[in-house]
C-alpha positions as CSV (number, residue, x, y, z in Angstrom):
1,X,3.6,4.2,43.8
2,X,2.1,7.4,42.7
3,X,3.8,10.6,41.6
4,X,2.3,13.5,43.6
5,X,2.7,16.6,41.5
6,X,2.2,19.2,44.2
7,X,4.3,20.9,46.9
8,X,3.5,19.9,50.4
9,X,4.8,21.0,53.8
10,X,8.5,21.1,54.4
11,X,10.3,19.8,57.4
12,X,10.8,23.2,58.9
13,X,7.1,23.7,59.1
14,X,6.8,21.0,61.7
15,X,10.2,21.2,63.4
16,X,8.6,22.4,66.6
17,X,7.0,18.9,67.1
18,X,10.4,17.3,67.8
19,X,9.6,14.5,65.3
20,X,12.6,15.2,63.2
21,X,14.9,14.6,66.2
22,X,13.4,11.1,66.6
23,X,12.5,10.0,63.1
24,X,14.8,10.2,60.0
25,X,12.9,7.8,57.8
26,X,11.9,4.2,57.7
27,X,14.5,1.5,57.4
28,X,12.4,-0.6,55.1
29,X,10.9,-0.1,51.7
30,X,7.4,1.2,52.2
31,X,5.2,0.3,49.2
32,X,1.6,-0.7,48.6
33,X,0.6,-3.5,51.0
34,X,3.5,-3.1,53.3
35,X,2.5,-3.8,56.9
36,X,4.3,-1.7,59.5
37,X,4.2,-0.6,63.1
38,X,4.7,2.8,64.6
39,X,5.5,2.9,68.4
40,X,5.7,6.1,70.3
41,X,6.8,6.5,73.8
42,X,5.2,9.6,75.5
43,X,6.5,11.6,78.4
44,X,3.2,11.5,80.3
45,X,0.3,9.1,80.4
46,X,-2.7,9.8,78.3
47,X,-6.2,10.2,79.7
48,X,-8.5,7.4,78.5
49,X,-10.6,9.9,76.6
50,X,-7.6,10.7,74.4
51,X,-7.1,7.1,73.3
52,X,-10.2,7.1,71.1
53,X,-9.2,10.4,69.5
54,X,-5.7,9.0,68.6
55,X,-7.2,5.8,67.3
56,X,-9.6,7.8,65.2
57,X,-6.7,9.8,63.8
58,X,-5.0,6.5,62.8
59,X,-8.2,5.3,61.1
60,X,-9.1,8.4,59.2
61,X,-5.8,10.2,58.6
62,X,-5.4,11.8,55.2
63,X,-2.8,14.1,53.7
64,X,-2.1,16.0,50.5
65,X,-2.8,19.5,49.2
66,X,-6.6,18.9,49.7
67,X,-6.3,16.3,52.5
68,X,-8.0,13.6,50.4
69,X,-5.2,11.1,50.1
70,X,-5.5,8.1,52.3
71,X,-2.1,6.4,52.6
72,X,-2.7,3.8,55.3
73,X,-5.3,1.4,56.7
74,X,-5.2,1.1,60.5
75,X,-5.0,-2.6,61.4
76,X,-4.5,-2.3,65.2
77,X,-4.2,0.4,67.8
78,X,-2.9,-0.1,71.4
79,X,-2.0,2.1,74.3
80,X,0.0,0.6,77.2
81,X,2.3,2.3,79.7
82,X,2.8,5.6,77.9
83,X,3.3,3.8,74.6
84,X,1.1,4.3,71.5
85,X,1.2,1.5,69.0
86,X,-0.3,1.8,65.5
87,X,-0.2,-1.1,63.0
88,X,-0.8,0.0,59.4
89,X,-1.0,-1.4,55.9
90,X,0.1,1.0,53.2
91,X,-2.7,1.4,50.6
92,X,-1.2,4.2,48.6
93,X,2.5,5.2,48.4
94,X,3.9,8.4,47.0
95,X,7.2,8.4,45.1
96,X,7.9,11.9,46.3
97,X,6.9,12.1,49.9
98,X,7.3,10.1,53.2
99,X,3.7,9.7,54.4
100,X,4.9,8.1,57.6
101,X,6.7,11.3,58.5
102,X,3.6,13.4,57.7
103,X,1.5,11.2,59.9
104,X,4.0,11.6,62.7
105,X,4.0,15.4,62.2
106,X,0.2,15.5,62.6
107,X,0.3,13.1,65.5
108,X,3.1,15.0,67.2
109,X,1.3,18.3,66.7
110,X,-1.8,16.9,68.5
111,X,0.2,15.4,71.3
112,X,2.3,18.6,71.8
113,X,-0.9,20.8,71.8
114,X,-2.2,18.7,74.7
115,X,1.0,19.5,76.7
116,X,2.6,16.0,76.2
117,X,5.7,15.1,74.4
118,X,7.0,12.2,72.2
119,X,10.2,10.9,73.7
120,X,10.9,8.0,71.3
121,X,9.7,6.8,67.9
122,X,10.2,3.4,66.4
123,X,9.0,2.4,63.0
124,X,9.4,-1.1,61.7
125,X,8.0,-3.4,59.1
126,X,5.9,-6.3,60.3
127,X,6.2,-9.6,58.4
């Protein structure tokens, strides 16, 4: 784990995405090399052209005060019946911040900006 000595966004900055109503933190210890799955149920189907954009977000997502911190490696991406599935391996974990929440904020902002909505979020560790 790393100690990130900077102030980042607070929950109120992204409250409009609705993520905080659906995600309150992971129920597992997320640390380096943890493999986990994020499943999101959307209100409406995505167009096929949006799939590659969301996969790319999962592959290249970074965060931090200068957006240079890569927390996860995308292992798999699927989209079936309004459900997005991201399988990740944690490659860098902060002691101070929940990177999963920040990924969900960015993902939710993109989905909301396209007129869609996240209806359900599940995050679980894969063994």
